[in-house]
C-alpha positions as a Markdown table, in Angstrom:
| # | Residue | x | y | z |
|---|---|---|---|---|
| 1 | Met | 63.5 | 64.1 | 18.7 |
| 2 | Arg | 63.8 | 67.1 | 16.4 |
| 3 | Arg | 62.6 | 65.1 | 13.2 |
| 4 | Leu | 59.8 | 64.0 | 15.3 |
| 5 | Leu | 58.8 | 67.6 | 16.3 |
| 6 | Leu | 59.1 | 68.6 | 12.6 |
| 7 | Phe | 56.9 | 65.9 | 11.7 |
| 8 | Leu | 54.2 | 66.7 | 14.3 |
| 9 | Leu | 54.5 | 70.4 | 13.4 |
| 10 | Leu | 54.0 | 69.6 | 9.7 |
| 11 | Ala | 51.2 | 67.1 | 10.0 |
| 12 | Gly | 49.3 | 69.7 | 12.6 |
| 13 | Leu | 49.3 | 66.9 | 15.3 |
| 14 | Pro | 49.9 | 68.4 | 19.0 |
| 15 | Phe | 53.2 | 67.2 | 20.6 |
| 16 | Thr | 52.3 | 65.5 | 24.0 |
| 17 | Gly | 55.8 | 65.0 | 25.3 |
| 18 | Trp | 56.8 | 61.7 | 24.0 |
| 19 | Ala | 60.4 | 62.4 | 25.5 |
| 20 | Ala | 60.9 | 63.1 | 29.1 |
| 21 | Lys | 63.8 | 65.3 | 28.5 |
| 22 | Ser | 66.2 | 67.0 | 26.1 |
| 23 | Phe | 69.7 | 68.5 | 26.2 |
| 24 | Cys | 70.4 | 72.0 | 25.1 |
| 25 | Cys | 73.6 | 74.1 | 24.6 |
| 26 | Asn | 74.7 | 77.2 | 22.8 |
| 27 | Asp | 77.3 | 77.0 | 19.8 |
| 28 | Asp | 79.7 | 79.5 | 18.8 |
| 29 | Lys | 77.2 | 82.0 | 17.5 |
| 30 | Gly | 75.0 | 81.8 | 20.5 |
| 31 | Ser | 72.4 | 79.7 | 18.9 |
| 32 | Gln | 70.5 | 77.1 | 20.9 |
| 33 | Ile | 70.9 | 73.4 | 19.9 |
| 34 | Cys | 68.6 | 70.8 | 21.7 |
| 35 | Gly | 68.2 | 67.1 | 21.1 |
| 36 | Asp | 67.7 | 63.7 | 22.8 |
| 37 | Pro | 70.4 | 62.3 | 23.1 |
| 38 | Leu | 73.0 | 65.1 | 23.5 |
| 39 | Pro | 73.7 | 66.4 | 20.2 |
| 40 | Gln | 77.2 | 66.2 | 18.8 |
| 41 | Glu | 77.4 | 69.9 | 18.5 |
| 42 | Cys | 77.2 | 70.1 | 22.3 |
| 43 | Tyr | 80.1 | 67.8 | 22.8 |
| 44 | Gly | 82.7 | 69.6 | 24.6 |
| 45 | Arg | 80.4 | 72.5 | 25.6 |
| 46 | Ala | 78.3 | 73.4 | 28.7 |
| 47 | Tyr | 74.8 | 72.2 | 28.3 |
| 48 | Arg | 71.4 | 72.0 | 30.1 |
| 49 | Glu | 69.1 | 68.9 | 30.9 |
| 50 | Met | 65.5 | 70.3 | 30.0 |
| 51 | Ser | 62.4 | 68.8 | 31.2 |
| 52 | Glu | 59.3 | 68.4 | 28.6 |
| 53 | Arg | 57.8 | 71.4 | 29.9 |
| 54 | Gly | 61.2 | 73.5 | 29.2 |
| 55 | Thr | 62.4 | 73.7 | 32.8 |
| 56 | Ile | 66.1 | 73.3 | 33.7 |
| 57 | Leu | 66.7 | 70.1 | 35.4 |
| 58 | Arg | 70.4 | 70.2 | 35.4 |
| 59 | Arg | 73.5 | 72.2 | 34.4 |
| 60 | Val | 76.6 | 70.7 | 33.2 |
| 61 | Glu | 79.7 | 72.7 | 32.8 |
| 62 | Ala | 82.2 | 72.5 | 29.9 |
| 63 | Pro | 85.2 | 70.3 | 30.4 |
| 64 | Leu | 88.1 | 72.4 | 31.7 |
| 65 | Thr | 91.1 | 73.2 | 29.8 |
| 66 | Ala | 94.5 | 72.6 | 30.8 |
| 67 | Ala | 94.9 | 76.1 | 31.7 |
| 68 | Gln | 91.7 | 76.2 | 33.5 |
| 69 | Arg | 92.5 | 73.1 | 35.3 |
| 70 | Glu | 95.9 | 74.3 | 36.3 |
| 71 | Gln | 94.2 | 77.7 | 37.5 |
| 72 | Arg | 91.7 | 75.6 | 39.6 |
| 73 | Glu | 94.2 | 73.5 | 41.1 |
| 74 | Ala | 96.5 | 76.7 | 42.1 |
| 75 | Glu | 93.2 | 78.2 | 43.7 |
| 76 | Glu | 92.5 | 75.2 | 45.7 |
| 77 | Lys | 96.0 | 74.8 | 46.7 |
| 78 | Arg | 96.0 | 78.5 | 47.8 |
| 79 | Lys | 92.6 | 77.9 | 49.6 |
| 80 | Lys | 94.1 | 74.9 | 51.6 |
| 81 | Glu | 97.0 | 76.9 | 52.3 |
| 82 | Asp | 95.0 | 79.6 | 53.9 |
| 83 | Glu | 92.9 | 77.3 | 55.9 |
| 84 | Lys | 95.9 | 75.7 | 57.1 |
| 85 | Asn | 97.6 | 79.0 | 58.2 |
| 86 | Ala | 94.4 | 80.0 | 59.8 |
| 87 | Ile | 94.4 | 76.9 | 62.0 |
| 88 | Glu | 97.9 | 77.4 | 62.7 |
| 89 | Glu | 97.2 | 81.2 | 63.8 |
| 90 | Lys | 94.3 | 79.9 | 66.0 |
| 91 | Arg | 96.6 | 77.1 | 67.6 |
| 92 | Lys | 99.5 | 79.8 | 68.1 |
| 93 | Asn | 96.9 | 82.1 | 69.8 |
| 94 | Gln | 95.2 | 79.6 | 72.1 |
| 95 | Ala | 98.8 | 78.3 | 73.3 |
| 96 | Leu | 99.7 | 81.9 | 73.9 |
| 97 | Gln | 96.6 | 82.7 | 76.0 |
| 98 | Asn | 97.3 | 79.2 | 77.8 |
| 99 | Thr | 100.9 | 80.1 | 78.6 |
| 100 | Tyr | 100.6 | 83.7 | 79.9 |
| 101 | Ser | 98.0 | 85.2 | 82.2 |
| 102 | Ser | 99.5 | 88.8 | 81.8 |
| 103 | Glu | 102.1 | 91.0 | 80.0 |
| 104 | Arg | 104.2 | 90.6 | 83.2 |
| 105 | Asp | 104.6 | 86.9 | 82.5 |
| 106 | Ile | 105.9 | 87.4 | 79.3 |
| 107 | Asp | 108.4 | 89.7 | 80.4 |
| 108 | Phe | 109.4 | 87.6 | 83.2 |
| 109 | Met | 109.9 | 84.4 | 81.1 |
| 110 | Arg | 111.8 | 86.8 | 78.5 |
| 111 | Ser | 114.1 | 87.6 | 81.0 |
| 112 | Arg | 114.8 | 84.2 | 82.4 |
| 113 | Ala | 115.5 | 82.8 | 79.1 |
| 114 | Leu | 118.0 | 85.8 | 78.4 |
| 115 | Thr | 119.7 | 85.2 | 81.7 |
| 116 | Asp | 120.2 | 81.4 | 81.0 |
| 117 | Leu | 121.7 | 82.3 | 77.7 |
| 118 | Glu | 123.8 | 85.0 | 78.9 |
| 119 | Asn | 125.3 | 82.5 | 81.6 |
| 120 | Ala | 125.9 | 80.1 | 79.0 |
| 121 | Arg | 127.7 | 82.6 | 76.9 |
| 122 | Lys | 129.8 | 83.4 | 80.1 |
| 123 | Leu | 130.7 | 79.9 | 80.4 |
| 124 | Ala | 132.0 | 79.7 | 76.8 |
| 125 | Met | 133.7 | 82.9 | 77.3 |
| 126 | Glu | 135.7 | 81.3 | 80.5 |
| 127 | Arg | 136.5 | 78.1 | 78.5 |
| 128 | His | 137.8 | 80.2 | 75.6 |
| 129 | Lys | 140.0 | 82.2 | 78.0 |
| 130 | Glu | 141.3 | 79.1 | 79.4 |
| 131 | Ala | 142.1 | 77.9 | 75.8 |
| 132 | Leu | 143.8 | 80.9 | 74.9 |
| 133 | Ser | 145.9 | 80.6 | 78.2 |
| 134 | Arg | 146.4 | 77.0 | 77.2 |
| 135 | Lys | 147.6 | 78.1 | 73.6 |
| 136 | Lys | 150.3 | 80.5 | 75.0 |
| 137 | Gln | 151.8 | 77.7 | 77.2 |
| 138 | Leu | 151.8 | 75.4 | 74.1 |
| 139 | Asp | 153.6 | 78.1 | 71.9 |
| 140 | Asp | 156.1 | 78.8 | 74.4 |
| 141 | Glu | 156.8 | 75.1 | 74.7 |
| 142 | Ala | 156.9 | 74.9 | 71.1 |
| 143 | Glu | 159.7 | 77.6 | 70.9 |
| 144 | Phe | 162.2 | 75.0 | 72.1 |
| 145 | Tyr | 161.8 | 73.2 | 68.8 |
| 146 | Lys | 162.4 | 75.8 | 66.4 |
| 147 | Lys | 165.3 | 74.0 | 64.9 |
| 148 | Lys | 163.8 | 70.5 | 65.1 |
| 149 | Pro | 160.7 | 68.6 | 64.5 |
| 150 | Leu | 157.7 | 69.1 | 67.2 |
| 151 | Pro | 157.0 | 66.0 | 69.1 |
| 152 | Asn | 153.8 | 64.1 | 68.0 |
| 153 | Glu | 152.1 | 64.5 | 71.4 |
| 154 | Leu | 152.8 | 68.2 | 71.4 |
| 155 | Lys | 151.6 | 68.7 | 67.8 |
| 156 | Thr | 148.5 | 66.6 | 69.2 |
| 157 | Gln | 147.9 | 69.1 | 72.0 |
| 158 | Met | 148.2 | 72.1 | 69.9 |
| 159 | Lys | 145.6 | 70.7 | 67.3 |
| 160 | Gly | 143.1 | 70.1 | 70.1 |
| 161 | Asn | 143.6 | 73.3 | 71.7 |
| 162 | Glu | 142.9 | 75.0 | 68.3 |
| 163 | Ile | 139.7 | 73.1 | 67.8 |
| 164 | Glu | 138.7 | 74.1 | 71.5 |
| 165 | Leu | 139.3 | 77.6 | 70.4 |
| 166 | Gln | 137.1 | 77.3 | 67.7 |
| 167 | Ala | 134.2 | 75.6 | 69.4 |
| 168 | Gln | 134.2 | 78.1 | 72.2 |
| 169 | Gln | 134.1 | 81.1 | 69.8 |
| 170 | Ala | 131.4 | 79.3 | 67.8 |
| 171 | Ala | 129.7 | 78.9 | 71.0 |
| 172 | Met | 129.5 | 82.6 | 72.1 |
| 173 | Glu | 128.5 | 83.6 | 68.6 |
| 174 | Ala | 125.6 | 80.9 | 68.8 |
| 175 | Lys | 124.5 | 82.0 | 72.3 |
| 176 | Leu | 124.3 | 85.9 | 71.1 |
| 177 | Lys | 122.0 | 84.9 | 68.1 |
| 178 | Glu | 119.8 | 82.9 | 70.3 |
| 179 | Met | 119.6 | 85.9 | 72.4 |
| 180 | Glu | 118.5 | 87.9 | 69.6 |
| 181 | Ala | 116.1 | 85.4 | 68.4 |
| 182 | Val | 114.4 | 85.2 | 72.0 |
| 183 | Arg | 114.1 | 89.0 | 72.1 |
| 184 | Thr | 112.4 | 89.0 | 68.8 |
| 185 | Lys | 110.2 | 85.9 | 69.9 |
| 186 | Phe | 109.2 | 87.4 | 72.9 |
| 187 | Ala | 108.5 | 90.8 | 71.3 |
| 188 | Glu | 106.1 | 89.3 | 68.7 |
| 189 | Asp | 104.3 | 87.2 | 71.7 |
| 190 | Lys | 103.8 | 90.2 | 73.6 |
| 191 | Lys | 102.5 | 92.2 | 70.5 |
| 192 | Arg | 100.1 | 89.3 | 69.7 |
| 193 | Tyr | 99.1 | 88.8 | 73.2 |
| 194 | Ile | 98.1 | 92.6 | 73.6 |
| 195 | Glu | 96.1 | 92.2 | 70.5 |
| 196 | Leu | 94.0 | 89.2 | 71.6 |
| 197 | Met | 93.6 | 91.0 | 74.8 |
| 198 | Arg | 92.0 | 94.1 | 73.0 |
| 199 | Arg | 89.8 | 91.8 | 71.0 |
| 200 | Lys | 88.2 | 90.4 | 74.2 |
């Protein structure tokens, strides 16, 4: 293409547009290089597809480097994560408005949840107390066997009693943690509910 243009110019002949398009890019020095087909100097660079009138028909970006691909993938991943979080936030807000009709509803549900957990904690405390009482009985019974081996049945009972004590202690601690989690959850729900109502 370039040789044809040069020949026509030297011969003093007009160029009537034998080629419908050409491809142009800029080299490292900023100089424009054009040709049809795509010049070898344009390989790996951004280039423009030009019409015979010199208008840009299409722009083609340069191939991405490994670092650029990694950056683009990270940006796309971050964008998807943001979109996912926005959808989840919208879903939570809608669920909150569907669940409660007022701040009183939130306080009522919080109170009921805490009451249920407190009752469960008290039940665990009662069972722990009973297990402690049983432990005392078993320890007193074991006193009779200080100078001789404990019967297997007594050993089994003492082992079972120890497991029961540990289980009820864990249950009491778990209920306390659940109660704290409930307080935190309902406090966040109430705060978000108030914000949503203010937006309306």
